[in-house]
N, C-alpha and C positions, 0 to 999 in steps of 0.2 A: 504494500500500499504506499509506504513512504517513497519507494522508488518511482512509483507512478506519479505521485504528487510532485516530486522533484523534476521529472522530465516534463510535466505539464507546465510547470513554472518556467522552465528553461525555454520551452517552445514559445510560451507567451511573451517572454522577454525578447526573444529573437524577432517574433512578429511585430512587437511594439517597436523595436529598433528600426525595422524595415519600414514600418508605416511613417515613422518620424522622418527617416531619410527621404522617403518619397514626397512627403509634404514639403520638406525643405527644398528639395530639387524642383518641385512644381512651383514653389514660391519664387525661386530664382529665375525660372523660365518665364513666369508671368511678369516679373520686374523687367527682364531683358526685352520682352515683347512690348511693354509700355514705353520703355526707353526708346525703342525703335519708332 
């Protein structure tokens, strides 16, 4: 049970990091688009 919880937390952290990265990249692209 403990192992399952740990892996779930790890997966959640990885997904969360990916979402933050995507949002930041999208924000930069939007700023570049507005700049042009």
